[in-house]
C-alpha positions in Angstrom: 117.6 103.2 176.5 116.0 104.5 172.8 116.3 102.0 170.1 113.9 104.1 167.8 117.4 105.4 166.5 117.6 106.3 162.8 119.5 104.3 160.4 123.1 105.4 159.9 125.5 105.6 157.0 129.3 104.6 158.0 133.1 105.4 156.8 136.0 103.9 158.2 139.4 104.6 158.7 141.2 106.5 155.6 137.9 107.0 154.0 136.7 108.6 157.0 139.3 111.3 157.4 139.5 111.9 153.8 136.1 113.0 153.5 136.2 115.1 156.9 138.7 117.3 155.2 137.1 117.7 152.5 134.5 119.5 154.8 137.6 121.6 157.1 139.0 122.3 153.7 136.1 124.1 152.4 135.5 125.9 156.1 138.9 127.0 155.8 138.8 128.5 152.4 135.4 130.4 153.2 137.1 132.1 156.4 140.2 132.5 155.2 139.9 135.4 152.8 138.5 137.5 155.1 142.0 137.6 157.3 144.0 140.8 157.3 143.5 144.4 156.2 142.9 143.1 152.7 140.5 140.6 153.2 137.8 140.3 151.1 133.9 140.5 151.7 132.1 136.9 151.5 128.2 137.3 150.7 126.0 134.9 152.7 122.3 134.5 151.7 119.8 134.8 154.3 116.4 133.4 152.9 113.5 135.8 152.8 115.9 138.7 154.0 118.8 141.1 152.5 122.0 139.2 151.9 124.5 139.8 154.4 127.9 141.0 153.1 131.1 140.6 155.2 134.8 140.2 156.2 133.9 138.8 159.6 135.3 135.4 159.7 133.2 134.5 162.6 129.8 135.9 160.9 131.3 133.6 157.8 132.4 130.2 159.8 128.8 130.4 161.6 127.2 130.3 157.9 128.7 127.7 156.8 126.7 124.2 156.8 127.4 122.1 154.0 124.9 119.7 152.3 127.4 116.8 152.3 126.5 115.2 156.0 129.6 113.5 156.4 131.9 116.7 154.9 129.8 118.9 157.4 130.6 116.7 160.4 134.2 117.8 159.8 133.1 121.4 159.3 131.0 121.2 162.8 134.2 119.9 164.8 136.3 122.7 163.7 133.8 125.2 163.9 133.3 124.1 167.5 137.2 124.3 168.5 137.4 127.8 166.6 134.2 129.1 169.0 135.7 127.6 171.9 139.3 129.8 171.1 136.7 133.0 170.5 134.9 132.0 173.6 138.8 132.1 175.8 140.2 134.8 173.8 137.2 136.9 172.4 138.8 136.7 169.0 140.9 134.3 166.7 138.4 132.0 164.8 139.8 132.2 161.5 143.1 132.1 162.8 142.2 128.6 164.7 140.3 127.6 161.4 143.5 128.0 159.1 145.8 126.3 161.5 143.6 123.6 162.1 143.1 123.0 158.4 146.8 123.0 157.7 148.0 120.8 161.0 145.0 117.8 160.0 145.6 117.9 156.1 149.6 117.5 156.5 149.0 115.0 159.4 146.8 113.2 157.2 149.3 113.2 154.3 151.8 111.4 156.9 149.5 108.8 158.0 148.3 107.8 154.7 152.0 107.6 153.6 152.4 105.0 156.2 153.9 107.1 159.4 152.8 106.1 163.1 149.9 108.0 163.7 150.2 108.2 167.2 154.0 109.5 167.1 153.1 112.0 164.5 150.2 113.1 166.8 152.5 113.6 169.7 155.1 115.7 167.9 152.2 117.5 167.0 151.0 118.7 170.5 155.0 118.6 171.6 155.6 121.5 169.3 152.3 123.4 170.1 153.0 123.4 173.9 156.5 124.7 172.6 155.2 127.1 170.7 152.7 128.2 172.9 155.5 128.8 176.1 157.4 131.1 173.3 154.7 133.3 172.7 153.6 134.0 176.4 157.5 134.9 176.6 157.6 137.2 173.8 154.4 139.3 174.8 154.3 142.9 175.9 152.2 144.3 178.7 149.4 146.8 176.9 150.5 150.3 179.1 149.0 153.1 177.0 145.8 154.1 175.7 147.4 154.4 172.0 148.2 150.6 172.4 144.5 149.8 173.1 143.1 151.8 170.5 145.5 150.3 168.1 144.2 146.8 168.9 140.7 148.1 168.6 141.2 149.1 165.4 142.9 146.1 164.0 140.0 143.5 165.3 138.1 146.2 164.0 139.6 145.4 160.3 141.3 148.8 160.8 138.2 151.1 161.4 140.0 153.5 163.8 136.6 155.2 165.2 135.9 152.2 166.8 139.4 151.6 168.5 139.2 155.2 169.9 135.4 154.4 171.4 136.7 151.4 173.0 139.5 153.0 174.8 137.0 155.6 175.7 134.7 153.4 177.2 137.7 151.3 179.0 138.5 154.8 180.3 134.8 155.2 181.4 134.3 152.2 183.3 137.7 151.1 184.4 140.0 148.3 182.0 137.6 145.5 183.7 134.5 147.6 183.6 131.5 146.1 182.0 131.2 147.1 178.4 128.4 146.3 176.0 127.5 146.6 172.5 123.9 147.4 170.7 122.5 148.5 167.7 121.7 152.0 167.3 118.8 153.5 165.6 120.8 156.2 163.6 124.0 156.2 161.5 126.0 157.0 164.2 128.2 155.1 166.5 128.5 156.5 170.0 129.1 155.8 173.6 126.9 156.1 176.5 127.2 155.1 180.2 124.7 154.1 182.4 124.0 152.5 185.5 124.4 148.9 186.0 126.7 145.9 186.9 127.7 142.8 186.0 127.2 139.4 187.6 129.8 136.2 187.0 126.7 134.4 187.0 125.0 132.9 183.5 121.8 130.8 182.8 120.8 127.8 184.2 120.0 126.0 181.1 120.8 126.4 177.0 117.1 126.5 176.7 116.8 130.0 177.6 118.5 131.1 174.7 116.6 133.6 172.7 120.0 134.8 170.2 121.6 132.2 169.0 124.1 134.3 167.2 125.4 135.2 170.6 124.3 132.2 172.8 122.8 134.4 175.2 119.4 135.4 176.2 118.8 139.3 175.6 116.0 141.0 177.9 114.9 144.7 176.9 112.9 146.1 179.6 112.7 143.3 182.0 111.2 142.7 185.0 113.5 140.9 187.9 112.9 138.5 191.0 115.5 138.3 193.9 115.1 135.6 196.1 117.2 134.3 199.4 116.2 131.0 198.4 115.7 128.2 196.1 112.5 126.7 194.3 112.3 123.4 193.4 108.5 123.0 192.8 106.3 125.4 190.6 103.6 126.3 193.0 105.4 129.4 194.7 106.1 130.8 191.2 102.7 130.3 189.4 101.0 133.5 190.9 104.2 136.0 189.9 104.4 133.9 186.1 100.7 134.3 185.8 101.1 138.0 186.3 104.4 138.5 184.3 102.5 136.6 181.5 99.5 139.1 181.6 102.1 142.1 181.6 103.8 140.6 178.7 107.2 141.4 180.1 110.4 139.5 179.9 111.2 137.9 183.3 114.9 137.3 185.1 115.0 135.4 188.5 117.9 135.7 190.4 117.4 132.8 193.5 119.7 131.0 195.4 119.0 127.6 193.3 115.7 126.8 191.1 115.6 122.7 190.1 113.6 120.1 189.4 110.0 121.2 188.4 110.2 124.7 188.9 113.1 124.6 186.6 111.3 122.6 184.1 108.6 124.5 183.8 110.5 127.8 183.4 112.7 126.3 180.3 109.1 124.9 178.8 107.5 128.5 178.6 110.6 129.6 177.3 110.8 126.9 174.6 107.4 126.9 174.0 107.7 131.0 173.6 105.0 131.5 176.5 107.3 133.5 178.2 110.7 135.2 177.3 112.2 134.1 181.1 115.6 133.1 182.4 117.0 132.0 185.8 120.6 132.3 187.0 121.9 131.6 190.4 122.7 134.4 192.9 125.8 135.7 193.0 129.0 135.6 195.9 128.0 132.6 199.2 127.0 132.9 202.6 127.1 136.6 203.7 128.8 137.8 200.8 125.3 136.6 198.4 123.1 138.9 201.4 124.9 141.8 200.7 125.2 140.9 196.7 121.3 140.3 196.6 120.6 143.7 198.6 122.8 145.5 196.4 121.1 144.3 193.2 118.0 145.3 195.0 119.0 148.8 195.6 119.7 149.1 191.7 116.9 147.3 190.4 114.4 149.3 193.1 112.9 146.2 194.7 113.2 144.0 197.6 114.5 140.7 198.3 112.3 137.3 199.1 113.9 135.2 201.4 112.3 132.1 203.2 110.4 134.2 206.0 108.7 136.6 203.6 108.0 134.2 201.0 104.3 134.5 201.5 104.7 137.8 199.6 105.2 135.6 196.4 101.2 135.3 196.5 100.5 139.1 196.5 103.5 140.1 194.8 102.8 142.5 191.8 104.6 143.8 188.6 105.4 147.0 190.4 106.9 145.4 193.2 109.6 143.4 191.0 112.8 145.5 189.6 113.4 146.7 186.6 116.4 147.8 184.3 116.5 149.2 180.6 118.3 145.9 179.6 119.9 142.3 180.8 121.8 139.9 178.7 122.8 136.4 180.1 125.4 134.6 178.7 126.7 131.4 179.6 129.2 132.6 182.5 127.8 136.1 183.2 124.9 138.3 183.4 125.1 142.1 182.7 122.2 144.7 183.7 121.8 147.6 182.1 120.1 150.5 183.3 118.8 151.3 187.0 115.5 151.7 188.5 116.4 154.3 191.4 117.5 158.0 191.1 121.8 158.3 190.9 121.2 160.1 194.4 120.1 156.9 195.7 122.4 154.8 194.3 125.5 157.2 195.8 124.0 157.5 198.9 124.3 153.2 199.1 127.6 153.5 197.8 129.0 156.0 200.4 127.3 153.6 203.1 129.5 150.8 201.9 132.4 153.4 201.6 131.7 154.1 205.2 131.8 150.5 206.8 135.0 150.0 204.7 136.7 152.9 206.5 135.4 152.9 210.2 134.6 149.1 210.7 137.4 146.3 211.3 137.2 143.8 208.9 139.3 140.9 207.9 141.2 140.6 204.5 138.3 138.5 203.1 135.6 141.1 204.5 137.1 144.1 203.2 137.6 142.4 199.6 134.3 141.7 199.9 132.8 145.2 200.5 135.3 146.4 197.7 134.0 144.0 195.2 130.3 145.6 196.3 131.7 149.2 195.5 133.0 148.0 192.2 129.8 146.1 191.1 127.5 149.5 192.0 129.8 152.4 191.1 131.7 151.0 187.7 128.4 151.8 185.6 128.1 150.2 182.1 129.3 151.4 178.9 127.0 150.8 176.0 128.5 151.4 172.4 125.8 151.8 170.3 127.2 151.0 166.5 125.2 152.8 163.8 125.2 151.8 160.1 123.2 153.2 156.9 121.7 149.8 156.2 120.5 146.9 158.0 123.2 144.6 156.1 126.1 147.1 157.4 124.6 147.4 160.9 124.7 143.8 161.5 128.2 143.8 160.0 129.8 146.7 162.0 127.9 145.5 165.4 130.1 141.9 164.8 133.2 143.8 164.1 132.7 145.9 167.2 132.2 143.1 169.7 135.3 141.1 168.1 136.9 144.3 168.7 136.2 144.7 172.1 137.1 141.0 173.3 140.5 141.3 171.3 140.9 144.2 173.0 140.0 142.8 176.6 142.3 140.0 175.7 145.5 142.3 174.8 144.7 144.0 178.1 144.8 141.0 180.6 147.5 138.7 178.5 149.6 141.5 176.7 150.5 141.7 173.1 152.7 140.5 170.4 154.2 141.6 167.1 151.1 141.2 164.4 150.3 140.0 161.4 151.2 136.5 162.0 154.9 137.6 162.4 155.0 136.5 166.1 153.4 132.9 165.4 155.9 132.5 162.5 159.1 133.8 164.2 158.5 131.7 167.5 157.9 128.3 165.4 161.0 128.7 163.5 163.0 129.1 167.1 161.7 126.2 168.8 164.0 123.0 168.7 163.2 119.3 170.1 165.3 116.2 170.6 162.9 114.1 168.3 163.8 112.1 165.5 161.5 109.8 162.8 157.6 110.1 163.3 157.6 112.4 166.1 159.9 114.8 164.7 157.6 115.0 161.3 154.4 115.9 163.8 156.9 118.4 165.5 157.8 120.0 161.9 154.0 120.0 160.5 153.1 122.7 163.7 156.1 124.6 162.6 155.1 124.5 158.9 150.9 125.0 159.9 152.3 128.4 161.9 153.5 130.2 158.3 149.7 130.0 157.5 148.1 132.9 158.9 150.9 135.2 157.6 150.8 133.9 154.2 147.4 134.2 153.7 147.2 138.0 155.3 150.0 138.8 152.4 148.2 137.1 149.6 144.9 138.6 150.6 147.1 142.1 150.7 148.2 141.1 146.9 151.7 140.1 147.7 153.7 137.2 147.2 153.3 134.9 150.3 156.8 133.2 149.9 158.5 136.6 149.6 156.8 137.7 152.6 157.8 134.6 154.7 161.5 134.7 154.2 161.7 138.4 154.6 160.2 138.4 157.9 162.7 135.7 159.2 165.4 137.4 157.8 165.0 141.1 159.4 164.8 141.6 163.2 161.7 141.6 165.2 159.7 144.0 165.9 160.3 144.6 161.9 157.7 143.4 159.7 154.9 143.3 157.4 152.1 146.1 157.1 149.3 144.8 155.1 147.5 148.1 155.6 150.0 149.7 153.6 152.3 147.0 151.6 155.1 148.2 153.9 157.7 147.1 156.0 157.7 148.8 159.5 158.6 148.5 163.1 154.8 146.4 164.2 154.5 147.8 167.6 155.3 151.6 166.7 152.8 151.1 163.8 150.0 149.5 165.8 150.2 145.8 164.0 149.8 144.0 167.2 147.8 140.8 168.4 146.5 140.1 171.6 148.5 137.2 173.2 145.8 135.6 174.1 144.1 135.3 170.8 147.1 133.8 169.2 148.2 131.4 172.5 144.0 129.8 172.1 143.6 129.8 168.3 147.4 127.6 168.3 145.8 125.7 171.5 142.5 125.0 170.2 143.8 124.3 166.2 146.1 121.7 167.6 143.3 120.0 169.7 140.4 120.0 166.8 143.3 118.5 164.5 144.4 115.8 166.9 140.8 114.6 167.4 140.4 114.5 163.3 143.4 112.5 162.8 142.4 109.9 165.7 138.9 109.2 164.1 138.1 105.8 163.0 134.9 106.1 162.0 132.1 108.6 160.9 128.7 108.5 160.7 125.4 110.2 160.1 121.6 109.5 159.6 120.3 108.6 156.2 117.2 110.9 155.6 114.1 108.9 155.0 112.6 110.3 151.7 110.2 107.3 150.9 106.9 108.9 149.7 103.9 106.5 150.3 101.1 106.1 147.9 98.8 107.8 150.7 100.9 110.8 150.7 99.6 111.9 147.4 95.6 112.3 148.6 97.0 114.0 152.3 
């Protein structure tokens, strides 16, 4: 137990919740101005660098860090929830923040007025569940490339070029294929298809993260060790670690497992900046793992270390390791971009797998395993290279392209809704429940909060929110307000659409965040010791 704990400043009950709300309100105000086609820019200071000018709500939210520590607790709690929505759906951070603020604000007002907090929160959760069910029932499947382009364009703040490139990328590698985003060296944004694959395995420790903005470990021109064995002690890895350090190359270890002393040594090297290193577990299980590692060896131009040939670790050289152009490792997946072998060699290997599928008697599971192998090797990787005329523009566009890509994937997988906040508004007004008293108050708080996205979008477009809300509810779906041109149109025909998963995830995480904040009875933060001792003057 650690007894060396800094002294804390504590506040309780209503005072604690009110100060948390102040922080949440500021966060919501900062990100909400970016909503919709009429969203405004936010300028963000970067000490020692050019400021960022952005309309990307995610970028704005990440930059918010308040000087008041107690208020900042509220900011961080909502940011975490909003990021959770984005992790699932790829977008929806701004919507989740706006919804969380509205539910928390009105929920707190109800509790301060003397309503039962437990019953109010029950009503909030009940309404959220009904609205989510209604959104799924309303969802429409994405069938055409035109709809894919529309989703990508809207998520990229109206930039049709990005929507078209995302559609082309999905055509190149398949709708479930691997697509990455990187910075181009010139002004032009383009699409390139290369060899590569995606592994459903992420880093073993967050200490390997070297790009905090993407919560990823990114490696350029790395070397890769493949091992169908585990490592618990560091002694077997020391020879190759020393050689990688001398060669000054990023290093990825894909092994059955790495733990204990071996994992601690790898994370320590990463944290101290001695090596750009990362460790992931090998994909698949049993025989499937052996095949998957063999496929990776073919792709990367290396061999797999096994318990029977582990002695090779003492003599292995840098040239013997696998190589590629780039690797991106996140919490749940690893993307390998580029290959270290000729295309003809990969085609030959794929041909052998196809021959086995056609000529061998297999169980259903074996057939599925070999089809996964083919998909991993033949699909390739589509690389969206984003250009810009300045560093600030490049970063801002890259953020928007990533958001648009994630949102488009969500739309393909979960369907689409009439956009601009209209689906959320209409479904929220259609739900009913046999609730009374304080639970009904909580229920109605969520229904009211679901007006906020369309209100903010219309406000940013220069319209009167009350008029837009009233007219949306009075006209027949899917007719609604198009904030790009300030006209009333068939939202699906004009491409004003939202991925269902984005809207659902935003509401779910916003409700969870608001519920947690409403249940706070105590908030605390460390008190900084700013005492100056006399000896400091002479140090």
